[in-house]
N, C-alpha and C positions, 0 to 999 in steps of 0.2 A: 634509446633507439636511434639508429642512424637515419639521416635524412632520406636516403634511398629506401630504407624500410618503411619510413613514414609515408612516402609517396606510394609505394605498393599497397600499403594498408588502406590509404585513401581510395584506391581503386577497388579494394576488396569489399568495402562496406556496401556500395550499391548492389553488388551481386548478392550479398547476404540479404539485403532488404528485399530484393526481388523474390528470393525464395520464401521469405516470410509473408510477403504480400500474396503469393500464390498458395498460401496455406501449407507449404512444404516444411513444416516445423522440424520433422525428423531429419530431412536433408540439410536444413540449416545447422542443426546440432552436429551432424556428421561432418559437415564442411568445416565448421569452427574447430572441431577436434583435429581434423586432418591437417589444416593449415597451422594450427598451434604446434602439432607434433613436428611439422616440417621446419617451422620458422622460430618457435619459441617466443613469439610476440605475446607478452603478458597481457596486453589490452584485450586479447581475444578471450582470455579466461574470465575477465570481468563481464564481458558480454554473454559468454556461455552461462555463467551463474545467473545473470538477469533473465535469460530465457527459461531456465529451470524455475526461478522464483515466480515468474508469471504463470507457470503451469502448476504452481504450488508443490513442486518437487523440491522441498526445502533441503533435504539431506544432500541431494546432488548439487544444489546451489552453494551450500556451505563448503562442500568439498572443493568445488571449482575455485571459490574465492580464497579459502585458506591455503590452497596449494601454491599461491603466488606471493604470500606474505614474505617468506624468506628471500626469494630472488628479487622481489621489488625493493626490499630493504638493502640488499647488496648493491643494487643498481642506483640507489638513491631516488627511486621513483615515488616521491612523496604524494603525487597526485593519485597514483594507483592505491597506495596505502590508505589514503583518505576515502577513496571510493569503496574499497574492500570493507573497511570498518563501518562505514555508513550503511552499506548494504547488509552487513551482518546485523547491525542494530535493527534495521527494518525487518529482517527475517525473524529475529527473536521477539519483536513486537507482535508479529503475526502468530508466533508460537506461544504467546502468552507468558513470556518471561521478561517482565519490565526491568528488573535489576540488571540482567545481563545485557539487555538492549541499551540501557543507560550507560553501562560501562563501555560498550563498543562505540556508542555515539561520542562519548568523551575522548576515546582514542582517535576517532575520525577528526575531531576538531584540532587535535595536536598537530595534524599533518596538513592543515589547510592554511592557505595564505590569507584568506579573508573569511568573513562571517556573514552569511546571507540569510534571506528570508526562509529558505528551505531548512537551514540549520535550526532557526528559531522554531519552526513548525515541529521538527523532530523533538526538540527539547520540550516543547509544550505538550506533545503527546506523551512523552515520558513522565512529565509532571502529572498529567491526567491519570495515567496508570498508577501513580503513587498517591493519588487522591489529594494532590497539592494544587487545588483549583485556583487559589489566589496567584500562585506562581505561574500557572498556565496562562491565566488572563493577562498577567504582567508581560509575559513573553509575547503573547499575541498582540498586545498593545504596542510592543516595541518593533513590530514588523514594519508598519507605516510605509515610509518611502522606499524601503528595501524591496517591497513586493514587485514593483514595476508593472508591466502589462502582460505577464505570463498567465494565460487563462487557466492552466492547470493548477498553478499555485493559488490563484484567486479562488478557484473552486475548493481547494483544500482548506483555505482560510475560513470560508463560510462553513464548511463541514466541521472544522475544529471548534469554532465558536458555538455551533449548534450542540456538539457533544458536551462541551463545558456546561452550557445551560441545562442540558438534560441531566448531567450528573449532579448539578446543584439544585435539582428539583423544580425547574421552570420549563415544563414540557411544551407550553405554547410558544415561548420564545425559541426553544430548541427546534420545534417544527419549522418555524420560518427560516432559520438559518440552514437547516438540513435540506429542506426542499429547494432553497435557492442553490445550494451546492449541487443537488441532484440535477437541476435544469442545466447548470453550468457544465457538469460532467457529460450530460447527454449531448450538449452542443459541440463538445470537442471529441465526441465518440469514445469516451472512456467508460465502457460498460462495467468494468470492475469497480471503479469509483462510484458509479451510479448505483450499483448493487449494494455497496456498503452504506451509501446514504440511505437507501430504503430500509436496510436493517435497523439503522438508528431511528428513522422516521417511524417504523413500526413500534419501536420501544416507546417513543413519545406518545403515539396514539394509544398504546396499551395503558400508559400511565394516566391518560385522560379518559380511560374507560371507553375508548372508541375502537372496539375489537374488530368490527367489519373493515374499517379503514386500515387497521394494522394488518389484517389478513391480506388485503389487496396489495399492500406494500411488500409483504413477504413473498407473495406469489410472483409479483413482477421482479423482485430481487432475484428469485431463483432463475427466471428467464434470462436476466442480464448475465448471471454467472455462467449459465449454460452457454450463452452466446460467445463468451470470451474464454471458454475452456478452463473454468475454475470449479472443478467438481466438489472440492472440500467446502467451499463457501456455498455452493448450490445445495449441498446436503444440509449445511447449517441452516439455511433459509427454510428448507422443508421441515427440519426438526422443530424450528421455532413455530412454524405454521401449525404443525400438529399439536404443539403445546398450547397454542392460543385456541385451537379448536376445543381442547379439553376444558380450558378455562371458560369458554363461551357456553359449553354444555352444562358445566356446573352452575353457571350464573342463571341459566334458564330452567334448571331442574326444579320441579315441584314435588316435594316429598309426599304429597297427597296422592300422586299418580302411582306410587309404589304399592 
């Protein structure tokens, strides 16, 4: 990208952010598409995919990102290739395809100059999905000084530690980490992260046979997902809540009443 293009792009971002702050998501998408069509700035497609991802429109996100792989390769934009493959890895984690997510994450690492805390978090989540909990813990232990003071990453570290403990059958330890992550996500206004924390907290409470607490977590999770416009996760929270209702009813059923 020429320096003049970069300068114009720097002026474009505040305008885009103002549209998003005003809740004009459709206008933001239309503006991105129009400016990309006029300029061919590949960075805009990365942002467009991210907007679709946040709305859980995964197909559109994948199309936006994969459309720039070839031109980014031709232009030697290793930074964009790293971003695209990392985003594709995150998408396939959400879609429940750990092997494909892991493959894209490894592709992303090929194009990066350095290796940071977020990369280790991604690899740890891939290890969790593959039930390699020792590896996941080792990767989390390696984050250490790489973490810095980024509150979003700190919240994700607490959440990931909690998930590892939950998968290893330690729900009380998991609950502490997950609820710490929940408070951290709330503090930075990340309602999607807070909602995912409560889904995990509900599972910890269910394992501890504390169904009313689990239900409260799921009901609040649904509210968080509604607030941030993630209907798929909102529906998942409601589905789990209905399942827990059935479990509670079975637990209190007395066959003598029949």
